[in-house]
CHARMM internal coordinates of N, CA and C (Angstrom, degrees):
IC EDIT
DIST 1 N 1 CA 1.4585
DIST 1 CA 1 C 1.4301
ANGL 1 N 1 CA 1 C 114.76
DIST 1 C 2 N 1.2846
ANGL 1 CA 1 C 2 N 118.35
DIHE 1 N 1 CA 1 C 2 N 120.60
DIST 2 N 2 CA 1.5399
ANGL 1 C 2 N 2 CA 119.10
DIHE 1 CA 1 C 2 N 2 CA 174.22
DIST 2 CA 2 C 1.6141
ANGL 2 N 2 CA 2 C 101.63
DIHE 1 C 2 N 2 CA 2 C -130.07
DIST 2 C 3 N 1.2890
ANGL 2 CA 2 C 3 N 106.87
DIHE 2 N 2 CA 2 C 3 N 127.27
DIST 3 N 3 CA 1.5887
ANGL 2 C 3 N 3 CA 115.70
DIHE 2 CA 2 C 3 N 3 CA -177.09
DIST 3 CA 3 C 1.4467
ANGL 3 N 3 CA 3 C 110.56
DIHE 2 C 3 N 3 CA 3 C -136.64
DIST 3 C 4 N 1.2859
ANGL 3 CA 3 C 4 N 120.04
DIHE 3 N 3 CA 3 C 4 N 79.53
DIST 4 N 4 CA 1.4913
ANGL 3 C 4 N 4 CA 124.43
DIHE 3 CA 3 C 4 N 4 CA -176.85
DIST 4 CA 4 C 1.5071
ANGL 4 N 4 CA 4 C 107.30
DIHE 3 C 4 N 4 CA 4 C 69.30
DIST 4 C 5 N 1.3484
ANGL 4 CA 4 C 5 N 123.70
DIHE 4 N 4 CA 4 C 5 N -102.40
DIST 5 N 5 CA 1.3694
ANGL 4 C 5 N 5 CA 123.49
DIHE 4 CA 4 C 5 N 5 CA -177.95
DIST 5 CA 5 C 1.6033
ANGL 5 N 5 CA 5 C 112.02
DIHE 4 C 5 N 5 CA 5 C -105.44
DIST 5 C 6 N 1.3307
ANGL 5 CA 5 C 6 N 118.74
DIHE 5 N 5 CA 5 C 6 N 6.00
DIST 6 N 6 CA 1.4692
ANGL 5 C 6 N 6 CA 123.10
DIHE 5 CA 5 C 6 N 6 CA 175.44
DIST 6 CA 6 C 1.4093
ANGL 6 N 6 CA 6 C 105.92
DIHE 5 C 6 N 6 CA 6 C -97.55
DIST 6 C 7 N 1.4193
ANGL 6 CA 6 C 7 N 118.33
DIHE 6 N 6 CA 6 C 7 N 147.41
DIST 7 N 7 CA 1.3561
ANGL 6 C 7 N 7 CA 125.49
DIHE 6 CA 6 C 7 N 7 CA -177.05
DIST 7 CA 7 C 1.6636
ANGL 7 N 7 CA 7 C 107.76
DIHE 6 C 7 N 7 CA 7 C -154.11
DIST 7 C 8 N 1.3994
ANGL 7 CA 7 C 8 N 112.02
DIHE 7 N 7 CA 7 C 8 N 134.52
DIST 8 N 8 CA 1.5031
ANGL 7 C 8 N 8 CA 113.37
DIHE 7 CA 7 C 8 N 8 CA 173.50
DIST 8 CA 8 C 1.5036
ANGL 8 N 8 CA 8 C 99.25
DIHE 7 C 8 N 8 CA 8 C -130.06
DIST 8 C 9 N 1.3408
ANGL 8 CA 8 C 9 N 113.31
DIHE 8 N 8 CA 8 C 9 N 129.59
DIST 9 N 9 CA 1.4733
ANGL 8 C 9 N 9 CA 122.69
DIHE 8 CA 8 C 9 N 9 CA -179.86
DIST 9 CA 9 C 1.5237
ANGL 9 N 9 CA 9 C 109.59
DIHE 8 C 9 N 9 CA 9 C -138.41
DIST 9 C 10 N 1.3957
ANGL 9 CA 9 C 10 N 114.03
DIHE 9 N 9 CA 9 C 10 N 148.15
DIST 10 N 10 CA 1.4062
ANGL 9 C 10 N 10 CA 121.76
DIHE 9 CA 9 C 10 N 10 CA 178.69
DIST 10 CA 10 C 1.5040
ANGL 10 N 10 CA 10 C 111.00
DIHE 9 C 10 N 10 CA 10 C -87.57
DIST 10 C 11 N 1.3978
ANGL 10 CA 10 C 11 N 117.57
DIHE 10 N 10 CA 10 C 11 N 134.95
DIST 11 N 11 CA 1.4086
ANGL 10 C 11 N 11 CA 123.91
DIHE 10 CA 10 C 11 N 11 CA -177.84
DIST 11 CA 11 C 1.4689
ANGL 11 N 11 CA 11 C 106.50
DIHE 10 C 11 N 11 CA 11 C -118.52
DIST 11 C 12 N 1.4524
ANGL 11 CA 11 C 12 N 119.69
DIHE 11 N 11 CA 11 C 12 N -177.02
DIST 12 N 12 CA 1.4436
ANGL 11 C 12 N 12 CA 120.64
DIHE 11 CA 11 C 12 N 12 CA -176.03
DIST 12 CA 12 C 1.4927
ANGL 12 N 12 CA 12 C 108.30
DIHE 11 C 12 N 12 CA 12 C -72.89
DIST 12 C 13 N 1.3306
ANGL 12 CA 12 C 13 N 120.16
DIHE 12 N 12 CA 12 C 13 N -29.60
DIST 13 N 13 CA 1.4537
ANGL 12 C 13 N 13 CA 123.40
DIHE 12 CA 12 C 13 N 13 CA -177.94
DIST 13 CA 13 C 1.4960
ANGL 13 N 13 CA 13 C 115.87
DIHE 12 C 13 N 13 CA 13 C -96.74
DIST 13 C 14 N 1.2670
ANGL 13 CA 13 C 14 N 120.32
DIHE 13 N 13 CA 13 C 14 N -12.60
DIST 14 N 14 CA 1.4661
ANGL 13 C 14 N 14 CA 130.55
DIHE 13 CA 13 C 14 N 14 CA -172.79
DIST 14 CA 14 C 1.3638
ANGL 14 N 14 CA 14 C 120.01
DIHE 13 C 14 N 14 CA 14 C 163.31
DIST 14 C 15 N 1.3470
ANGL 14 CA 14 C 15 N 121.02
DIHE 14 N 14 CA 14 C 15 N -125.33
DIST 15 N 15 CA 1.4605
ANGL 14 C 15 N 15 CA 121.67
DIHE 14 CA 14 C 15 N 15 CA 174.02
DIST 15 CA 15 C 1.5155
ANGL 15 N 15 CA 15 C 109.21
DIHE 14 C 15 N 15 CA 15 C -134.15
DIST 15 C 16 N 1.2994
ANGL 15 CA 15 C 16 N 108.90
DIHE 15 N 15 CA 15 C 16 N 162.49
DIST 16 N 16 CA 1.5715
ANGL 15 C 16 N 16 CA 119.66
DIHE 15 CA 15 C 16 N 16 CA 175.34
DIST 16 CA 16 C 1.4712
ANGL 16 N 16 CA 16 C 110.17
DIHE 15 C 16 N 16 CA 16 C -130.16
DIST 16 C 17 N 1.3142
ANGL 16 CA 16 C 17 N 111.48
DIHE 16 N 16 CA 16 C 17 N 131.12
DIST 17 N 17 CA 1.5806
ANGL 16 C 17 N 17 CA 123.45
DIHE 16 CA 16 C 17 N 17 CA 178.94
DIST 17 CA 17 C 1.4636
ANGL 17 N 17 CA 17 C 102.92
DIHE 16 C 17 N 17 CA 17 C -113.15
DIST 17 C 18 N 1.4865
ANGL 17 CA 17 C 18 N 108.20
DIHE 17 N 17 CA 17 C 18 N 133.72
DIST 18 N 18 CA 1.3951
ANGL 17 C 18 N 18 CA 116.05
DIHE 17 CA 17 C 18 N 18 CA 174.73
DIST 18 CA 18 C 1.5628
ANGL 18 N 18 CA 18 C 107.36
DIHE 17 C 18 N 18 CA 18 C -131.50
DIST 18 C 19 N 1.3963
ANGL 18 CA 18 C 19 N 112.04
DIHE 18 N 18 CA 18 C 19 N 140.64
DIST 19 N 19 CA 1.4458
ANGL 18 C 19 N 19 CA 112.65
DIHE 18 CA 18 C 19 N 19 CA 170.67
DIST 19 CA 19 C 1.5643
ANGL 19 N 19 CA 19 C 108.06
DIHE 18 C 19 N 19 CA 19 C 89.19
DIST 19 C 20 N 1.2727
ANGL 19 CA 19 C 20 N 116.76
DIHE 19 N 19 CA 19 C 20 N 19.98
DIST 20 N 20 CA 1.4963
ANGL 19 C 20 N 20 CA 120.50
DIHE 19 CA 19 C 20 N 20 CA -174.45
DIST 20 CA 20 C 1.5251
ANGL 20 N 20 CA 20 C 110.02
DIHE 19 C 20 N 20 CA 20 C -126.83
DIST 20 C 21 N 1.4252
ANGL 20 CA 20 C 21 N 114.78
DIHE 20 N 20 CA 20 C 21 N 113.55
DIST 21 N 21 CA 1.4563
ANGL 20 C 21 N 21 CA 114.95
DIHE 20 CA 20 C 21 N 21 CA 174.48
DIST 21 CA 21 C 1.4864
ANGL 21 N 21 CA 21 C 107.41
DIHE 20 C 21 N 21 CA 21 C -104.71
DIST 21 C 22 N 1.2971
ANGL 21 CA 21 C 22 N 121.10
DIHE 21 N 21 CA 21 C 22 N 120.63
DIST 22 N 22 CA 1.5446
ANGL 21 C 22 N 22 CA 125.50
DIHE 21 CA 21 C 22 N 22 CA 179.56
DIST 22 CA 22 C 1.4731
ANGL 22 N 22 CA 22 C 111.18
DIHE 21 C 22 N 22 CA 22 C 134.33
DIST 22 C 23 N 1.3817
ANGL 22 CA 22 C 23 N 116.60
DIHE 22 N 22 CA 22 C 23 N -168.75
DIST 23 N 23 CA 1.4539
ANGL 22 C 23 N 23 CA 115.20
DIHE 22 CA 22 C 23 N 23 CA -179.05
DIST 23 CA 23 C 1.4484
ANGL 23 N 23 CA 23 C 117.74
DIHE 22 C 23 N 23 CA 23 C -80.86
DIST 23 C 24 N 1.3492
ANGL 23 CA 23 C 24 N 114.28
DIHE 23 N 23 CA 23 C 24 N 141.40
DIST 24 N 24 CA 1.4385
ANGL 23 C 24 N 24 CA 124.35
DIHE 23 CA 23 C 24 N 24 CA 178.30
DIST 24 CA 24 C 1.5518
ANGL 24 N 24 CA 24 C 101.72
DIHE 23 C 24 N 24 CA 24 C -121.48
DIST 24 C 25 N 1.3955
ANGL 24 CA 24 C 25 N 113.07
DIHE 24 N 24 CA 24 C 25 N 126.27
DIST 25 N 25 CA 1.3595
ANGL 24 C 25 N 25 CA 116.14
DIHE 24 CA 24 C 25 N 25 CA 176.11
DIST 25 CA 25 C 1.6290
ANGL 25 N 25 CA 25 C 112.16
DIHE 24 C 25 N 25 CA 25 C -118.67
DIST 25 C 26 N 1.2397
ANGL 25 CA 25 C 26 N 114.54
DIHE 25 N 25 CA 25 C 26 N 143.09
DIST 26 N 26 CA 1.5738
ANGL 25 C 26 N 26 CA 118.36
DIHE 25 CA 25 C 26 N 26 CA -178.85
DIST 26 CA 26 C 1.3869
ANGL 26 N 26 CA 26 C 107.32
DIHE 25 C 26 N 26 CA 26 C -120.33
DIST 26 C 27 N 1.4580
ANGL 26 CA 26 C 27 N 121.09
DIHE 26 N 26 CA 26 C 27 N 132.19
DIST 27 N 27 CA 1.4247
ANGL 26 C 27 N 27 CA 127.09
DIHE 26 CA 26 C 27 N 27 CA -178.13
DIST 27 CA 27 C 1.4854
ANGL 27 N 27 CA 27 C 106.62
DIHE 26 C 27 N 27 CA 27 C -128.80
DIST 27 C 28 N 1.3757
ANGL 27 CA 27 C 28 N 115.75
DIHE 27 N 27 CA 27 C 28 N 146.83
DIST 28 N 28 CA 1.4087
ANGL 27 C 28 N 28 CA 122.28
DIHE 27 CA 27 C 28 N 28 CA 166.58
DIST 28 CA 28 C 1.4448
ANGL 28 N 28 CA 28 C 110.22
DIHE 27 C 28 N 28 CA 28 C -72.02
DIST 28 C 29 N 1.3422
ANGL 28 CA 28 C 29 N 123.60
DIHE 28 N 28 CA 28 C 29 N 165.36
DIST 29 N 29 CA 1.4377
ANGL 28 C 29 N 29 CA 125.83
DIHE 28 CA 28 C 29 N 29 CA 179.50
DIST 29 CA 29 C 1.5164
ANGL 29 N 29 CA 29 C 114.99
DIHE 28 C 29 N 29 CA 29 C -65.90
DIST 29 C 30 N 1.3727
ANGL 29 CA 29 C 30 N 118.40
DIHE 29 N 29 CA 29 C 30 N -13.56
DIST 30 N 30 CA 1.5054
ANGL 29 C 30 N 30 CA 122.03
DIHE 29 CA 29 C 30 N 30 CA 175.04
DIST 30 CA 30 C 1.5756
ANGL 30 N 30 CA 30 C 108.71
DIHE 29 C 30 N 30 CA 30 C -89.90
DIST 30 C 31 N 1.3719
ANGL 30 CA 30 C 31 N 118.60
DIHE 30 N 30 CA 30 C 31 N -0.49
DIST 31 N 31 CA 1.4547
ANGL 30 C 31 N 31 CA 121.20
DIHE 30 CA 30 C 31 N 31 CA 177.00
DIST 31 CA 31 C 1.5598
ANGL 31 N 31 CA 31 C 113.88
DIHE 30 C 31 N 31 CA 31 C 96.12
DIST 31 C 32 N 1.2719
ANGL 31 CA 31 C 32 N 118.48
DIHE 31 N 31 CA 31 C 32 N 4.15
DIST 32 N 32 CA 1.4164
ANGL 31 C 32 N 32 CA 116.01
DIHE 31 CA 31 C 32 N 32 CA -176.12
DIST 32 CA 32 C 1.4419
ANGL 32 N 32 CA 32 C 108.63
DIHE 31 C 32 N 32 CA 32 C -81.87
DIST 32 C 33 N 1.4152
ANGL 32 CA 32 C 33 N 123.24
DIHE 32 N 32 CA 32 C 33 N 134.12
DIST 33 N 33 CA 1.3373
ANGL 32 C 33 N 33 CA 126.82
DIHE 32 CA 32 C 33 N 33 CA 173.50
DIST 33 CA 33 C 1.5322
ANGL 33 N 33 CA 33 C 113.73
DIHE 32 C 33 N 33 CA 33 C -65.22
DIST 33 C 34 N 1.2695
ANGL 33 CA 33 C 34 N 115.76
DIHE 33 N 33 CA 33 C 34 N 113.81
DIST 34 N 34 CA 1.4870
ANGL 33 C 34 N 34 CA 122.58
DIHE 33 CA 33 C 34 N 34 CA -179.91
DIST 34 CA 34 C 1.6037
ANGL 34 N 34 CA 34 C 117.93
DIHE 33 C 34 N 34 CA 34 C -89.27
DIST 34 C 35 N 1.3966
ANGL 34 CA 34 C 35 N 109.64
DIHE 34 N 34 CA 34 C 35 N -37.54
DIST 35 N 35 CA 1.4662
ANGL 34 C 35 N 35 CA 118.41
DIHE 34 CA 34 C 35 N 35 CA 175.54
DIST 35 CA 35 C 1.4757
ANGL 35 N 35 CA 35 C 114.48
DIHE 34 C 35 N 35 CA 35 C -157.10
DIST 35 C 36 N 1.3235
ANGL 35 CA 35 C 36 N 118.87
DIHE 35 N 35 CA 35 C 36 N 151.98
DIST 36 N 36 CA 1.4688
ANGL 35 C 36 N 36 CA 123.76
DIHE 35 CA 35 C 36 N 36 CA -175.75
DIST 36 CA 36 C 1.4971
ANGL 36 N 36 CA 36 C 103.66
DIHE 35 C 36 N 36 CA 36 C -141.31
DIST 36 C 37 N 1.2861
ANGL 36 CA 36 C 37 N 123.91
DIHE 36 N 36 CA 36 C 37 N 116.66
DIST 37 N 37 CA 1.4699
ANGL 36 C 37 N 37 CA 128.80
DIHE 36 CA 36 C 37 N 37 CA 178.68
DIST 37 CA 37 C 1.4870
ANGL 37 N 37 CA 37 C 108.70
DIHE 36 C 37 N 37 CA 37 C -128.46
DIST 37 C 38 N 1.3568
ANGL 37 CA 37 C 38 N 114.21
DIHE 37 N 37 CA 37 C 38 N 154.26
DIST 38 N 38 CA 1.4076
ANGL 37 C 38 N 38 CA 124.95
DIHE 37 CA 37 C 38 N 38 CA 169.44
DIST 38 CA 38 C 1.4456
ANGL 38 N 38 CA 38 C 108.71
DIHE 37 C 38 N 38 CA 38 C -102.32
DIST 38 C 39 N 1.4096
ANGL 38 CA 38 C 39 N 122.27
DIHE 38 N 38 CA 38 C 39 N 98.07
DIST 39 N 39 CA 1.4484
ANGL 38 C 39 N 39 CA 123.23
DIHE 38 CA 38 C 39 N 39 CA -177.28
DIST 39 CA 39 C 1.6047
ANGL 39 N 39 CA 39 C 106.66
DIHE 38 C 39 N 39 CA 39 C -73.00
DIST 39 C 40 N 1.3803
ANGL 39 CA 39 C 40 N 109.04
DIHE 39 N 39 CA 39 C 40 N 147.84
DIST 40 N 40 CA 1.4426
ANGL 39 C 40 N 40 CA 109.83
DIHE 39 CA 39 C 40 N 40 CA 177.17
DIST 40 CA 40 C 1.5955
ANGL 40 N 40 CA 40 C 116.33
DIHE 39 C 40 N 40 CA 40 C -105.94
DIST 40 C 41 N 1.3202
ANGL 40 CA 40 C 41 N 113.76
DIHE 40 N 40 CA 40 C 41 N 15.57
DIST 41 N 41 CA 1.4668
ANGL 40 C 41 N 41 CA 120.51
DIHE 40 CA 40 C 41 N 41 CA 175.23
DIST 41 CA 41 C 1.5400
ANGL 41 N 41 CA 41 C 113.84
DIHE 40 C 41 N 41 CA 41 C 97.43
DIST 41 C 42 N 1.3088
ANGL 41 CA 41 C 42 N 115.90
DIHE 41 N 41 CA 41 C 42 N -11.89
DIST 42 N 42 CA 1.5535
ANGL 41 C 42 N 42 CA 116.55
DIHE 41 CA 41 C 42 N 42 CA 173.00
DIST 42 CA 42 C 1.5188
ANGL 42 N 42 CA 42 C 107.70
DIHE 41 C 42 N 42 CA 42 C -92.78
DIST 42 C 43 N 1.2419
ANGL 42 CA 42 C 43 N 113.16
DIHE 42 N 42 CA 42 C 43 N -136.66
DIST 43 N 43 CA 1.5518
ANGL 42 C 43 N 43 CA 127.22
DIHE 42 CA 42 C 43 N 43 CA 174.89
DIST 43 CA 43 C 1.3834
ANGL 43 N 43 CA 43 C 110.99
DIHE 42 C 43 N 43 CA 43 C -86.02
DIST 43 C 44 N 1.3124
ANGL 43 CA 43 C 44 N 122.29
DIHE 43 N 43 CA 43 C 44 N 125.09
DIST 44 N 44 CA 1.5838
ANGL 43 C 44 N 44 CA 127.94
DIHE 43 CA 43 C 44 N 44 CA 169.34
DIST 44 CA 44 C 1.4607
ANGL 44 N 44 CA 44 C 115.96
DIHE 43 C 44 N 44 CA 44 C -124.47
DIST 44 C 45 N 1.2838
ANGL 44 CA 44 C 45 N 113.73
DIHE 44 N 44 CA 44 C 45 N 120.49
DIST 45 N 45 CA 1.4125
ANGL 44 C 45 N 45 CA 117.51
DIHE 44 CA 44 C 45 N 45 CA -174.97
DIST 45 CA 45 C 1.5841
ANGL 45 N 45 CA 45 C 103.41
DIHE 44 C 45 N 45 CA 45 C -100.06
DIST 45 C 46 N 1.3872
ANGL 45 CA 45 C 46 N 113.20
DIHE 45 N 45 CA 45 C 46 N 131.44
DIST 46 N 46 CA 1.4843
ANGL 45 C 46 N 46 CA 118.17
DIHE 45 CA 45 C 46 N 46 CA 175.81
DIST 46 CA 46 C 1.5253
ANGL 46 N 46 CA 46 C 108.26
DIHE 45 C 46 N 46 CA 46 C -122.11
DIST 46 C 47 N 1.3589
ANGL 46 CA 46 C 47 N 111.84
DIHE 46 N 46 CA 46 C 47 N 121.82
DIST 47 N 47 CA 1.5054
ANGL 46 C 47 N 47 CA 116.46
DIHE 46 CA 46 C 47 N 47 CA 175.03
DIST 47 CA 47 C 1.5050
ANGL 47 N 47 CA 47 C 112.64
DIHE 46 C 47 N 47 CA 47 C -77.71
DIST 47 C 48 N 1.2479
ANGL 47 CA 47 C 48 N 115.37
DIHE 47 N 47 CA 47 C 48 N 137.70
DIST 48 N 48 CA 1.5686
ANGL 47 C 48 N 48 CA 122.19
DIHE 47 CA 47 C 48 N 48 CA 174.77
DIST 48 CA 48 C 1.4956
ANGL 48 N 48 CA 48 C 113.46
DIHE 47 C 48 N 48 CA 48 C -109.51
DIST 48 C 49 N 1.2578
ANGL 48 CA 48 C 49 N 116.42
DIHE 48 N 48 CA 48 C 49 N 142.09
DIST 49 N 49 CA 1.4177
ANGL 48 C 49 N 49 CA 120.00
DIHE 48 CA 48 C 49 N 49 CA -178.29
DIST 49 CA 49 C 1.5928
ANGL 49 N 49 CA 49 C 122.24
DIHE 48 C 49 N 49 CA 49 C -60.09
DIST 49 C 50 N 1.2756
ANGL 49 CA 49 C 50 N 117.73
DIHE 49 N 49 CA 49 C 50 N -15.86
DIST 50 N 50 CA 1.3881
ANGL 49 C 50 N 50 CA 121.41
DIHE 49 CA 49 C 50 N 50 CA -172.87
DIST 50 CA 50 C 1.5760
ANGL 50 N 50 CA 50 C 109.10
DIHE 49 C 50 N 50 CA 50 C -179.78
DIST 50 C 51 N 1.2948
ANGL 50 CA 50 C 51 N 117.10
DIHE 50 N 50 CA 50 C 51 N -177.11
DIST 51 N 51 CA 1.4164
ANGL 50 C 51 N 51 CA 125.30
DIHE 50 CA 50 C 51 N 51 CA 172.54
DIST 51 CA 51 C 1.5608
ANGL 51 N 51 CA 51 C 111.71
DIHE 50 C 51 N 51 CA 51 C -87.80
DIST 51 C 52 N 1.2106
ANGL 51 CA 51 C 52 N 112.77
DIHE 51 N 51 CA 51 C 52 N 148.73
DIST 52 N 52 CA 1.4060
ANGL 51 C 52 N 52 CA 122.97
DIHE 51 CA 51 C 52 N 52 CA -171.34
DIST 52 CA 52 C 1.5613
ANGL 52 N 52 CA 52 C 118.00
DIHE 51 C 52 N 52 CA 52 C 151.59
DIST 52 C 53 N 1.2798
ANGL 52 CA 52 C 53 N 117.70
DIHE 52 N 52 CA 52 C 53 N -171.53
DIST 53 N 53 CA 1.4556
ANGL 52 C 53 N 53 CA 125.96
DIHE 52 CA 52 C 53 N 53 CA -178.37
DIST 53 CA 53 C 1.4685
ANGL 53 N 53 CA 53 C 107.30
DIHE 52 C 53 N 53 CA 53 C -94.27
DIST 53 C 54 N 1.2457
ANGL 53 CA 53 C 54 N 125.57
DIHE 53 N 53 CA 53 C 54 N 127.52
DIST 54 N 54 CA 1.4426
ANGL 53 C 54 N 54 CA 132.82
DIHE 53 CA 53 C 54 N 54 CA 174.69
DIST 54 CA 54 C 1.5703
ANGL 54 N 54 CA 54 C 115.72
DIHE 53 C 54 N 54 CA 54 C -124.50
DIST 54 C 55 N 1.1993
ANGL 54 CA 54 C 55 N 117.04
DIHE 54 N 54 CA 54 C 55 N 146.32
DIST 55 N 55 CA 1.5299
ANGL 54 C 55 N 55 CA 123.01
DIHE 54 CA 54 C 55 N 55 CA 176.00
DIST 55 CA 55 C 1.5925
ANGL 55 N 55 CA 55 C 105.05
DIHE 54 C 55 N 55 CA 55 C -106.24
DIST 55 C 56 N 1.3000
ANGL 55 CA 55 C 56 N 113.25
DIHE 55 N 55 CA 55 C 56 N 121.13
DIST 56 N 56 CA 1.4785
ANGL 55 C 56 N 56 CA 119.03
DIHE 55 CA 55 C 56 N 56 CA 175.33
DIST 56 CA 56 C 1.5262
ANGL 56 N 56 CA 56 C 111.75
DIHE 55 C 56 N 56 CA 56 C -102.57
DIST 56 C 57 N 1.1880
ANGL 56 CA 56 C 57 N 117.53
DIHE 56 N 56 CA 56 C 57 N 130.91
DIST 57 N 57 CA 1.5066
ANGL 56 C 57 N 57 CA 128.15
DIHE 56 CA 56 C 57 N 57 CA -173.35
DIST 57 CA 57 C 1.5211
ANGL 57 N 57 CA 57 C 102.55
DIHE 56 C 57 N 57 CA 57 C -112.02
DIST 57 C 58 N 1.3801
ANGL 57 CA 57 C 58 N 117.44
DIHE 57 N 57 CA 57 C 58 N 112.45
DIST 58 N 58 CA 1.4512
ANGL 57 C 58 N 58 CA 119.69
DIHE 57 CA 57 C 58 N 58 CA 174.62
DIST 58 CA 58 C 1.6457
ANGL 58 N 58 CA 58 C 100.26
DIHE 57 C 58 N 58 CA 58 C -125.62
DIST 58 C 59 N 1.3020
ANGL 58 CA 58 C 59 N 112.78
DIHE 58 N 58 CA 58 C 59 N 116.75
DIST 59 N 59 CA 1.4911
ANGL 58 C 59 N 59 CA 119.08
DIHE 58 CA 58 C 59 N 59 CA 178.55
DIST 59 CA 59 C 1.5454
ANGL 59 N 59 CA 59 C 108.52
DIHE 58 C 59 N 59 CA 59 C 56.09
DIST 59 C 60 N 1.3700
ANGL 59 CA 59 C 60 N 116.66
DIHE 59 N 59 CA 59 C 60 N -124.30
DIST 60 N 60 CA 1.4575
ANGL 59 C 60 N 60 CA 115.16
DIHE 59 CA 59 C 60 N 60 CA 179.06
DIST 60 CA 60 C 1.5846
ANGL 60 N 60 CA 60 C 109.17
DIHE 59 C 60 N 60 CA 60 C -101.15
DIST 60 C 61 N 1.2547
ANGL 60 CA 60 C 61 N 119.43
DIHE 60 N 60 CA 60 C 61 N 17.51
DIST 61 N 61 CA 1.4532
ANGL 60 C 61 N 61 CA 121.91
DIHE 60 CA 60 C 61 N 61 CA -174.17
DIST 61 CA 61 C 1.6403
ANGL 61 N 61 CA 61 C 103.25
DIHE 60 C 61 N 61 CA 61 C -114.50
DIST 61 C 62 N 1.3593
ANGL 61 CA 61 C 62 N 113.56
DIHE 61 N 61 CA 61 C 62 N 148.65
DIST 62 N 62 CA 1.5090
ANGL 61 C 62 N 62 CA 123.11
DIHE 61 CA 61 C 62 N 62 CA 177.11
DIST 62 CA 62 C 1.4884
ANGL 62 N 62 CA 62 C 108.47
DIHE 61 C 62 N 62 CA 62 C -129.45
DIST 62 C 63 N 1.3733
ANGL 62 CA 62 C 63 N 113.15
DIHE 62 N 62 CA 62 C 63 N 152.94
DIST 63 N 63 CA 1.4241
ANGL 62 C 63 N 63 CA 121.35
DIHE 62 CA 62 C 63 N 63 CA 178.48
DIST 63 CA 63 C 1.4567
ANGL 63 N 63 CA 63 C 108.98
DIHE 62 C 63 N 63 CA 63 C -145.11
DIST 63 C 64 N 1.2413
ANGL 63 CA 63 C 64 N 123.87
DIHE 63 N 63 CA 63 C 64 N 141.82
DIST 64 N 64 CA 1.4422
ANGL 63 C 64 N 64 CA 129.22
DIHE 63 CA 63 C 64 N 64 CA 178.50
DIST 64 CA 64 C 1.5006
ANGL 64 N 64 CA 64 C 106.47
DIHE 63 C 64 N 64 CA 64 C -101.74
DIST 64 C 65 N 1.3677
ANGL 64 CA 64 C 65 N 118.90
DIHE 64 N 64 CA 64 C 65 N 126.59
DIST 65 N 65 CA 1.5136
ANGL 64 C 65 N 65 CA 121.59
DIHE 64 CA 64 C 65 N 65 CA 171.69
DIST 65 CA 65 C 1.5505
ANGL 65 N 65 CA 65 C 113.15
DIHE 64 C 65 N 65 CA 65 C -117.94
DIST 65 C 66 N 1.2496
ANGL 65 CA 65 C 66 N 113.45
DIHE 65 N 65 CA 65 C 66 N 158.66
DIST 66 N 66 CA 1.3926
ANGL 65 C 66 N 66 CA 116.22
DIHE 65 CA 65 C 66 N 66 CA 173.94
DIST 66 CA 66 C 1.6747
ANGL 66 N 66 CA 66 C 107.96
DIHE 65 C 66 N 66 CA 66 C -120.69
DIST 66 C 67 N 1.2819
ANGL 66 CA 66 C 67 N 114.40
DIHE 66 N 66 CA 66 C 67 N 119.20
DIST 67 N 67 CA 1.3912
ANGL 66 C 67 N 67 CA 117.87
DIHE 66 CA 66 C 67 N 67 CA 179.42
DIST 67 CA 67 C 1.4611
ANGL 67 N 67 CA 67 C 111.32
DIHE 66 C 67 N 67 CA 67 C -113.41
END
COOR INIT
IC SEED 1 N 1 CA 1 C
IC BUILD
């Protein structure tokens, strides 16, 4: 997901969120909360437990990623 200055990308260990200030939540496809971080606006790396499909919630937007 790229939206102006906000970006969510898949990495080898999880995801990286850039340009987001505020809460970022990561859910598995069954709705289980996997991670919750408070991003500071720069680059935030979030480790994920394994490969699969995840739902990333950033503010009022959501994006589905496959890792």
